C-alpha positions in Angstrom: 0.3 26.6 12.4 1.8 30.0 11.8 0.4 32.5 9.3 3.1 31.9 6.8 5.6 29.2 5.6 9.3 30.1 5.7 11.6 29.2 2.8 13.1 26.4 5.0 9.6 25.0 5.6 8.8 25.1 1.9 12.1 23.5 1.1 11.4 20.6 3.3 7.9 20.1 1.8 9.2 20.3 -1.7 11.9 17.7 -1.0 9.1 15.1 -0.9 8.6 15.5 -4.7 12.2 15.9 -6.0 12.2 12.2 -6.8 11.2 9.9 -9.7 7.6 8.5 -9.5 6.9 5.0 -8.4 4.4 2.6 -9.9 1.3 1.7 -7.8 0.5 -1.6 -9.5 0.9 -4.4 -7.0 2.0 -7.3 -9.3 5.4 -9.0 -9.0 6.9 -6.9 -11.9 6.8 -3.7 -9.9 8.7 -4.8 -6.8 11.9 -3.0 -8.0 10.1 0.3 -8.3 9.5 0.3 -4.6 12.6 -1.5 -3.3 15.1 0.7 -5.2 13.3 4.0 -4.6 15.7 6.6 -3.2 14.5 8.9 -0.4 16.0 12.1 1.0 15.5 13.3 4.5 14.4 16.8 5.2 16.8 19.1 3.4 18.2 22.0 5.4 19.2 23.8 2.2 16.9 26.4 0.6 15.4 25.6 -2.8 15.2 28.6 -5.1 11.5 29.2 -5.5 9.6 32.4 -5.1 7.3 31.6 -2.2 9.0 32.8 0.9 5.7 33.9 2.4 2.8 31.5 1.7 -0.4 31.9 3.5 -1.5 28.8 5.3 -5.1 29.9 5.9 -6.3 27.7 3.0 -3.5 25.1 3.4 -4.2 24.3 7.0 -7.6 22.8 6.3 -6.4 20.5 3.5 -3.1 19.5 5.1 -4.4 18.8 8.6 -4.2 15.1 9.1 -7.6 13.7 9.9 -8.4 10.7 12.1 -4.7 10.1 13.0 -4.7 9.4 16.8 -1.0 8.6 17.0 2.2 10.5 16.6 3.2 13.9 18.0 4.2 17.4 17.0 7.4 17.7 15.0 9.2 19.5 17.8 8.2 17.1 20.6 11.3 16.3 22.6 9.5 14.3 25.2 8.2 11.7 22.8 11.6 11.3 21.2 13.3 11.1 24.6 10.9 8.3 25.5 12.0 6.6 22.2 15.7 6.9 23.2 15.0 5.4 26.6 13.1 2.5 25.1 15.8 1.9 22.5 18.5 2.0 25.2 16.6 -0.6 27.2 16.3 -2.7 24.0 20.0 -2.7 23.2 20.9 0.7 21.7 24.4 1.6 23.1 25.1 4.9 24.7 25.4 7.7 22.1 27.7 10.7 21.5 24.5 12.6 20.5 21.6 14.2 22.4 18.2 15.0 21.0 17.6 18.8 20.9 15.5 21.3 18.9 17.4 22.6 15.9 16.9 25.2 13.2 13.2 26.1 12.9 12.1 24.3 16.0 12.4 20.7 14.8 14.3 17.9 16.5 17.8 16.8 15.6 20.7 14.8 17.0 23.4 17.1 18.4 26.9 16.1 19.4 27.5 16.0 23.2 31.2 15.1 22.8 34.0 15.8 20.4 33.4 13.6 17.3 36.3 12.9 14.9 36.1 12.7 11.2 35.7 9.1 10.1 34.1 8.0 13.4 31.2 5.6 13.4 28.1 6.6 15.2 24.6 5.2 16.1 25.0 1.4 16.1 21.3 0.6 15.9 20.9 -3.2 16.0 18.8 -4.8 13.2 16.4 -6.0 15.8 15.4 -2.4 16.3 14.9 -1.7 12.6 11.6 -1.9 10.7 11.7 -3.8 7.4 9.3 -6.0 5.4 10.5 -8.9 7.6 9.4 -7.3 10.9 7.0 -9.2 13.1 3.4 -8.1 13.0 1.2 -7.6 16.1 -1.5 -9.0 13.8 0.3 -11.9 12.2 -2.7 -12.8 10.1 -2.7 -9.4 8.4 1.0 -9.8 7.6 0.5 -13.3 6.2 -2.3 -12.0 3.9 -0.1 -9.3 2.4 2.7 -11.8 1.8 0.3 -14.1 0.0 -0.5 -11.2 -2.4 3.2 -10.5 -2.9 2.8 -6.9 -1.9 6.0 -4.9 -2.6 8.1 -3.5 0.2 6.9 0.1 0.1 3.2 -0.5 0.4 3.9 -3.5 2.7 5.8 -1.3 5.2 3.2 1.5 4.8 0.5 -1.0 5.8 2.6 -2.4 8.5 3.1 1.0 10.0 -0.6 1.7 10.1 -1.3 -1.7 11.6 1.2 -1.3 14.4 0.1 2.3 15.1 -3.5 1.0 15.5 -2.4 -1.3 18.3 -1.1 1.7 20.2 0.8 0.6 23.4 0.2 -3.0 22.6 2.6 -2.7 19.7 6.3 -3.3 20.2 6.9 -0.1 18.2 4.6 2.1 20.2 7.4 4.4 21.5 8.7 4.8 17.9 5.3 5.6 16.4 4.5 8.0 19.3 7.7 9.9 18.3 6.8 10.1 14.6 5.2 13.4 13.4 1.4 13.3 13.3 1.6 15.7 10.4 4.6 14.7 8.1 6.0 17.3 5.8 4.4 16.1 2.5 2.7 17.4 -0.6 0.3 14.5 -0.2 -1.8 16.8 1.8 -1.9 19.6 -0.7 -5.1 20.2 -2.8 -5.1 20.5 -6.6 -5.7 24.2 -6.3 -2.8 24.6 -3.9 -0.5 22.7 -6.2 -1.6 24.9 -9.1 -1.2 28.1 -7.1 2.1 27.5 -5.3 3.9 25.4 -7.9 2.7 27.1 -11.0 5.0 26.8 -14.0 7.3 24.4 -12.1 8.4 20.9 -13.0 8.0 20.0 -9.4 4.3 20.4 -9.8 4.1 17.4 -12.2 6.2 15.3 -9.8 3.9 16.2 -7.0 0.8 15.3 -9.0 2.3 12.0 -10.0 3.3 11.2 -6.4 -0.2 12.0 -5.1 -1.9 10.0 -7.8 0.5 7.0 -7.2 -0.2 7.0 -3.5 -4.0 7.1 -4.2 -3.6 4.3 -6.8 -1.6 2.2 -4.4 -4.2 2.5 -1.7 -7.1 1.8 -4.1 -5.3 -1.4 -5.4 -4.8 -2.6 -1.8 -8.4 -1.7 -0.9 -9.9 -3.4 -3.9 -7.7 -6.5 -4.1 -7.0 -7.2 -0.4 -8.7 -5.0 2.2 -12.2 -5.4 0.9 -11.7 -9.2 0.9 -10.4 -9.3 4.4 -12.4 -6.5 6.3 -11.8 -8.2 9.6 -8.1 -7.8 9.2 -8.1 -4.4 7.4 -11.1 -2.4 8.7 -11.7 0.8 6.7 -11.8 2.9 9.8 -8.1 2.1 10.2 -6.9 1.4 6.7 -8.1 4.4 4.7 -6.6 7.1 2.5 -6.0 9.4 5.4 -3.9 6.9 7.2 -2.1 5.9 4.0 -1.2 9.6 3.3 0.3 9.6 6.8 2.2 6.4 6.4 3.6 7.2 3.0 4.4 10.7 4.2 6.5 9.0 6.9 8.2 6.7 4.4 8.9 9.5 2.0 10.8 11.4 4.6 12.4 8.6 6.7 12.8 5.3 4.8 16.4 4.5 3.9 18.1 1.9 1.6 20.9 -0.2 3.3 23.5 -1.3 0.6 25.1 -3.8 2.9 21.8 -5.5 3.5 21.2 -6.2 -0.2 19.7 -2.8 -0.7 16.8 -3.5 1.8 14.6 -0.5 2.6 14.1 0.2 6.3 12.9 2.6 8.9 15.7 3.1 11.5 14.4 4.5 14.8 16.6 7.1 16.4 18.8 7.4 13.2 15.9 9.1 11.5 16.1 11.9 14.0 19.3 13.0 12.1 19.0 15.9 9.8 19.8 15.6 6.1 22.0 17.7 3.9 22.8 16.9 0.3 26.3 18.3 0.6 27.6 15.7 3.1 29.1 12.4 2.0 28.1 10.1 4.8 25.1 7.8 4.8 23.5 5.1 6.9 24.4 1.4 6.3 24.8 -1.9 8.1 28.2 -2.4 9.6 29.1 -6.1 9.8 31.8 -5.7 12.4 29.6 -3.9 14.9 26.4 -5.6 13.7 24.5 -2.4 13.7 23.2 0.4 11.5 25.9 3.1 11.6 27.1 6.1 9.7 30.7 7.2 9.4 31.2 11.0 9.8 32.8 12.9 6.9 33.7 15.8 9.2 34.5 16.5 12.8 31.8 17.8 15.2 32.2 19.9 18.3 29.7 19.6 21.1 26.5 21.5 20.3 26.7 21.0 16.6 23.9 18.9 15.0 24.8 15.9 13.0 23.9 15.7 9.3 23.9 12.8 6.8 23.0 11.9 3.3 20.9 9.1 1.9 22.2 7.3 -1.1 
């Protein structure tokens, strides 16, 4: 950690709360709250708030993810390169993009060829996409969640933790290893930090709602499911720390795919793209190529990083 947060870093963190709250109740009536929830990737535009130099002396202690043995630093090129190698071996076609460090040291997909406006990129096959239908390494755990009709959001959050706990035994180990160990998320901020840094801001109320909803979601799962099946959901793995991590990942990376009936999904490799609200292109399933693609709304020269918008 550095001694201060830049405006860009604050903007990325605040993006995690510029969204309507979701309900944490796990009955059948709340499925739509999770499945239709719109997420935005890290925004590269600055948000106008007066905190261009925030000390992280206090924040470091509260935001540091505890007991998370998986993932990597946000600027790790090696982990992401291993992900691309695994994806290519698993059916991802050659790309017109390379993974590089962009902006404030994060990773992004950068054009390695001339890319035309209106060109389709990525082509990630559905078999390499994580949805609520993905196969579990621990099939019994997945069956239990389905019996309780857990909505897609907490279902995928629990799935991500379960697969991460299997480390290299999981099919998704290369993907999980490339995910940030510390997601940009206000889920890690304390009440005093929210009061201090978001004072007199409507964002503060959204942040508190989001934090409370994640805690409520975890408590519902723990009381109604995990405590009844401790052999499948041991507390040393399925706890509030790991759920803060998994929901932090979902808040920054989950996308909705209109052509797949609005299904929410994690799309490995595609989520290395950087987000910008001003662009008009978004990820979706392309029936002709049978892959997740996005169609560029502008031309790119080699060396320019690719940006997209989630709808």
